Each structure stands twice: as C-alpha cells, then as structure tokens.
C-alpha positions as CSV (number, residue, x, y, z in Angstrom):
1,M,-33.2,-10.1,-21.8
2,S,-32.3,-7.5,-23.8
3,T,-31.1,-8.0,-27.8
4,G,-30.2,-4.8,-29.1
5,A,-28.0,-1.7,-28.6
6,R,-27.9,0.1,-25.1
7,T,-30.7,2.9,-24.4
8,S,-30.4,5.8,-21.9
9,L,-33.6,4.2,-20.5
10,S,-32.7,0.8,-19.5
11,P,-28.7,1.0,-18.9
12,H,-27.2,-2.5,-17.6
13,M,-23.9,-3.1,-16.6
14,L,-23.2,-5.6,-19.5
15,D,-24.3,-3.0,-21.9
16,N,-20.8,-1.2,-21.2
17,P,-18.9,-4.0,-19.7
18,A,-15.1,-2.6,-20.5
19,W,-15.8,0.5,-18.7
20,A,-17.4,-1.4,-15.5
21,S,-14.3,-3.5,-15.5
22,L,-11.7,-0.5,-16.1
23,S,-13.2,1.4,-13.4
24,G,-14.0,-1.8,-10.9
25,A,-11.9,-5.1,-10.9
26,H,-9.3,-3.7,-13.4
27,A,-9.0,0.2,-12.4
28,A,-5.1,-0.5,-11.8
29,L,-4.6,-1.5,-15.3
30,A,-6.6,1.5,-16.8
31,E,-4.9,4.0,-18.3
32,H,-6.5,7.6,-18.6
33,P,-6.2,10.8,-20.5
34,A,-3.2,13.3,-19.5
35,G,-4.9,15.7,-17.1
36,G,-7.3,13.6,-15.6
37,G,-10.0,13.2,-18.0
38,G,-12.3,10.5,-16.2
39,R,-14.7,9.6,-19.2
40,A,-12.5,7.3,-21.2
41,A,-10.1,4.7,-20.1
42,R,-8.1,1.7,-21.8
43,Y,-6.2,-1.2,-21.0
44,P,-2.3,-1.2,-21.6
45,A,-1.6,-2.4,-25.4
46,D,0.2,-5.7,-24.0
47,V,-3.0,-6.2,-21.8
48,S,-5.9,-5.6,-24.2
49,P,-7.1,-3.5,-27.1
50,F,-10.3,-2.4,-25.4
51,T,-11.0,1.1,-25.0
52,A,-14.2,2.6,-23.1
53,L,-16.4,5.2,-22.7
54,A,-18.3,6.2,-19.4
55,D,-21.2,7.2,-21.5
56,P,-21.2,6.8,-25.2
57,D,-24.1,9.2,-25.3
58,D,-21.9,11.7,-23.8
59,P,-20.0,14.2,-26.0
60,R,-17.7,14.7,-23.2
61,S,-16.8,11.0,-23.1
62,W,-15.6,11.3,-26.8
63,A,-13.5,14.4,-26.1
64,D,-11.8,12.6,-23.1
65,L,-11.6,9.4,-25.6
66,R,-9.6,12.0,-28.1
67,T,-7.4,13.1,-25.2
68,L,-6.2,9.7,-24.5
69,V,-5.8,8.2,-28.3
70,G,-4.2,11.7,-29.7
71,D,-5.2,13.2,-33.0
72,G,-5.7,10.5,-35.7
73,G,-5.5,7.4,-32.8
74,I,-7.4,4.5,-32.9
75,A,-10.0,3.3,-30.3
76,G,-11.4,-0.5,-30.0
77,L,-14.7,0.0,-28.5
78,S,-18.0,-2.1,-28.0
79,G,-21.5,-1.7,-28.0
80,V,-21.4,1.8,-29.8
81,L,-23.2,2.3,-33.1
82,T,-22.6,5.8,-33.9
83,P,-19.8,7.7,-33.2
84,P,-20.1,11.6,-33.1
85,E,-19.0,13.7,-36.3
86,G,-15.0,13.5,-37.2
87,W,-14.9,10.2,-35.8
88,E,-14.2,7.6,-38.6
89,T,-15.6,3.9,-38.0
90,I,-12.7,1.9,-39.7
91,D,-14.4,-1.7,-38.7
92,S,-17.2,-2.8,-37.2
93,V,-18.1,-6.5,-36.6
94,P,-21.3,-7.7,-35.3
95,G,-21.2,-9.7,-32.2
96,V,-23.4,-11.4,-29.2
97,Q,-23.1,-11.3,-25.6
98,L,-24.5,-14.3,-23.6
99,V,-24.9,-14.7,-20.2
100,D,-25.1,-18.0,-18.0
101,T,-28.7,-18.8,-17.0
102,S,-28.3,-22.8,-16.7
103,L,-25.3,-23.9,-17.1
104,R,-23.7,-26.7,-15.1
105,V,-20.3,-26.0,-13.5
106,E,-17.6,-28.6,-12.3
107,P,-14.0,-28.2,-12.2
108,A,-11.6,-30.2,-15.1
109,P,-9.2,-32.0,-13.0
110,E,-6.8,-32.4,-16.0
111,A,-6.9,-28.6,-16.3
112,V,-3.6,-26.4,-15.5
113,R,-3.4,-22.8,-14.6
114,L,-1.5,-20.8,-17.3
115,G,0.7,-18.3,-16.5
116,P,3.6,-15.7,-17.7
117,A,5.9,-18.9,-18.4
118,D,2.9,-20.3,-20.6
119,V,2.7,-17.2,-23.0
120,P,4.6,-18.3,-25.7
121,E,2.4,-21.5,-26.1
122,V,-0.6,-19.8,-25.6
123,L,0.3,-17.0,-28.2
124,A,0.7,-19.6,-30.7
125,L,-2.6,-21.3,-29.9
126,I,-4.2,-18.3,-30.3
127,E,-2.8,-17.5,-33.7
128,L,-3.7,-20.7,-34.8
129,T,-7.4,-20.8,-33.6
130,R,-8.1,-17.0,-33.9
131,P,-10.8,-17.0,-30.9
132,G,-10.5,-13.1,-30.7
133,P,-7.5,-10.7,-29.5
134,F,-5.0,-11.9,-27.1
135,R,-1.8,-10.0,-25.7
136,P,1.0,-11.2,-24.1
137,R,-0.1,-10.0,-20.6
138,T,-3.6,-11.0,-21.2
139,V,-3.3,-13.7,-18.7
140,E,-3.0,-11.0,-15.8
141,L,-6.8,-10.1,-16.1
142,G,-8.1,-13.6,-14.6
143,T,-7.6,-17.0,-14.3
144,Y,-6.8,-19.3,-17.4
145,L,-6.6,-22.7,-17.9
146,G,-5.4,-25.1,-20.3
147,I,-5.4,-29.0,-21.0
148,R,-2.1,-30.5,-22.4
149,H,-1.6,-33.5,-24.4
150,R,1.7,-35.2,-24.1
151,G,2.8,-31.9,-23.0
152,R,1.6,-29.9,-25.8
153,L,-1.1,-27.0,-24.8
154,V,-4.2,-28.1,-27.0
155,A,-7.0,-26.3,-25.4
156,M,-7.7,-23.2,-23.0
157,A,-10.2,-20.9,-21.8
158,G,-9.9,-17.9,-19.1
159,E,-11.2,-15.0,-17.5
160,R,-11.3,-11.2,-19.0
161,L,-13.7,-8.3,-18.6
162,R,-14.8,-8.2,-14.8
163,P,-17.7,-5.8,-14.1
164,P,-19.0,-5.9,-10.9
165,G,-21.0,-9.1,-10.3
166,W,-19.8,-10.5,-13.2
167,T,-16.9,-12.0,-15.4
168,E,-16.5,-12.6,-18.8
169,I,-15.2,-16.1,-20.1
170,S,-12.8,-15.6,-23.1
171,A,-10.0,-17.1,-25.3
172,V,-11.9,-20.6,-25.7
173,C,-10.1,-22.4,-28.0
174,T,-9.0,-25.9,-29.2
175,H,-6.1,-26.9,-31.4
176,P,-7.6,-28.4,-34.8
177,G,-6.4,-31.7,-34.1
178,H,-8.1,-32.3,-31.1
179,R,-11.6,-30.9,-31.2
180,G,-14.5,-33.0,-30.9
181,R,-13.6,-34.3,-27.2
182,G,-15.3,-31.7,-25.5
183,L,-12.1,-30.2,-24.3
184,A,-13.7,-26.4,-24.5
185,T,-16.8,-27.4,-22.9
186,R,-15.0,-28.7,-20.0
187,L,-12.8,-25.8,-19.8
188,V,-15.6,-23.6,-19.8
189,R,-17.5,-25.3,-17.1
190,A,-14.1,-25.2,-15.1
191,V,-13.4,-21.7,-15.6
192,A,-17.3,-21.0,-14.5
193,A,-16.9,-23.2,-11.4
194,G,-14.1,-20.6,-10.4
195,I,-16.3,-17.4,-11.2
196,R,-19.6,-18.9,-9.5
197,E,-17.3,-19.5,-6.0
198,R,-16.6,-15.7,-6.2
199,G,-20.6,-15.2,-6.2
200,E,-20.0,-13.7,-10.0
201,V,-22.3,-14.5,-13.1
202,P,-20.4,-15.9,-16.2
203,F,-21.0,-14.3,-19.3
204,L,-18.9,-14.3,-22.7
205,H,-18.8,-12.6,-26.6
206,T,-18.3,-14.0,-29.7
207,A,-19.2,-12.9,-33.2
208,A,-22.3,-13.1,-34.6
209,S,-21.2,-15.1,-37.5
210,N,-19.6,-17.8,-35.0
211,T,-22.8,-19.8,-35.5
212,D,-21.2,-23.0,-34.5
213,A,-19.9,-21.6,-31.3
214,I,-23.1,-19.9,-30.2
215,R,-25.2,-23.0,-30.5
216,L,-22.4,-24.6,-28.4
217,Y,-22.7,-22.4,-25.9
218,E,-26.4,-22.1,-25.8
219,S,-26.9,-25.7,-25.5
220,I,-24.6,-25.9,-22.5
221,G,-26.8,-23.2,-20.7
222,F,-26.1,-19.8,-22.1
223,T,-28.5,-17.4,-23.3
224,L,-28.6,-14.4,-25.9
225,R,-28.8,-11.0,-23.8
226,H,-27.5,-8.5,-26.2
227,R,-25.9,-7.9,-29.7
228,P,-23.2,-5.4,-29.4
229,F,-21.1,-4.1,-32.1
230,F,-17.3,-4.7,-31.8
231,M,-15.8,-1.2,-33.6
232,A,-12.6,0.3,-34.3
233,V,-12.5,3.8,-34.6
234,R,-10.2,7.1,-35.9
235,A,-10.5,10.1,-33.7
236,P,-10.3,13.3,-35.8
237,G,-7.2,14.8,-36.5
238,N,-4.2,15.0,-39.1
239,T,-2.1,11.9,-37.6
240,A,-3.1,8.9,-38.6
241,A,-2.4,6.0,-36.4
242,K,-2.6,2.0,-37.2
243,P,-4.7,-0.2,-35.0
244,S,-2.4,-1.7,-32.4
C-alpha cells in the first residue's frame, strides 16, 4: 500500500480520486473552464467543494484551474503538496485514505434511505458532528443511509467520490447522545454492502488527527493506503475570493 504522495512512477486511481470521479461516474456534474479547457474540473458549489486536476504535475492543468476559478479564486484540492509559483496555499490539512481489505458487510434493516426531503435534518446533524464538508445537494452523489430514533435522525453515512471500480464512504457521523451503540459501524457496513453489490471496493478519507475514527475503521477491516493533504489554494491574481 502507498503511504506517501502520488508519484509519476506509480500512479493509482485513488491518488487522484476526485478527478477520476469527475471524469467518470460524476461527469454529468462536472464543471469545466469556459472555452473547453479539460484538465481541471469541479463539482457545483451546492454539491461538493472538491476541485480536481487531471495531472497536478502538469502546468496546463493549473492553467485550466486558474481559468475555472478565476483570478484570486479558491480551489479545494486533495493530494497536491506543492502548488506552482503564484498560487497561495491558504489551508492544508493532513489526511489519511483507507481502503477495504477485510470489511464484513451486511444490510442494516433499521436504516432508511435519505433524500432531498431529509436535507435539513442531514445538514443539522453535519453541523453538530462535523464529519467533513456536506452541501445541500451532496445526497445526489450516491446512496445515503440514516438511522432514526423516535423519528429523529441520529446517525448517517453515504457515498461520495466514485472513481471507476471504487466508491468512497463519507459523512459518517452519530449524534453525541447516541454514540457507543455501534450505529456508525452498522451504517458503514450497510453502505459498503451496496458498494460491493456493484462490484466496487469501498474506501474512505478522514483527517490524520481523527485517531479515534482511524482506529475504528482499521478495527473493522480498512487498511491505510495513502496520506493525502486536503488543501485550499488561491489562484494568482488581484481579485481575492473567500472559500465557498
């Protein structure tokens, strides 16, 4: 398993999963630079904050990204360690990428499918638990499952990035008052069951500082593959923009 940055000698689909997803399963959602520059893409702002480069080592990808976000615009990237001259790194968070190597999967009969009507509750749970970025239309990226207690949404997990042959499990969270009951684990197993049914392999990301979650994921069958960085970078230019 890789544990470092992507190298040109050993590229892997999961070294650049946002690009693989935006150019594959989520191509219909991809926004590209005006004029047809095809080396950078992003999700709509109300779907996901992810932006991606076809090749972070190719200056043409960065040129297309600048066209896409505009002078002074902000891009959220992962796995990129050294932006070219003129770009400003305004945030960089060490992360981990784990892949399913021995996860036991099974449905969760108590889980319900979450959709657009559930978004207000989902966003409230996300705001309380902070598992990572989630937008009003993120539920469109894949299957999201939730568990309710007395009608109230108390735990959830779902699918986000979808590189060919893989699906990312994301937004795994449990209301603080309902932790310790294994709800997150049951939802991860259930979401993974659907991924496996498609013949794909589950993977996930979390912050490197989230050691409790990493221990949990490793204990149920995930293995560390890669240590990406989650970055916010500002394009060269005089027109500053705030992160979306």
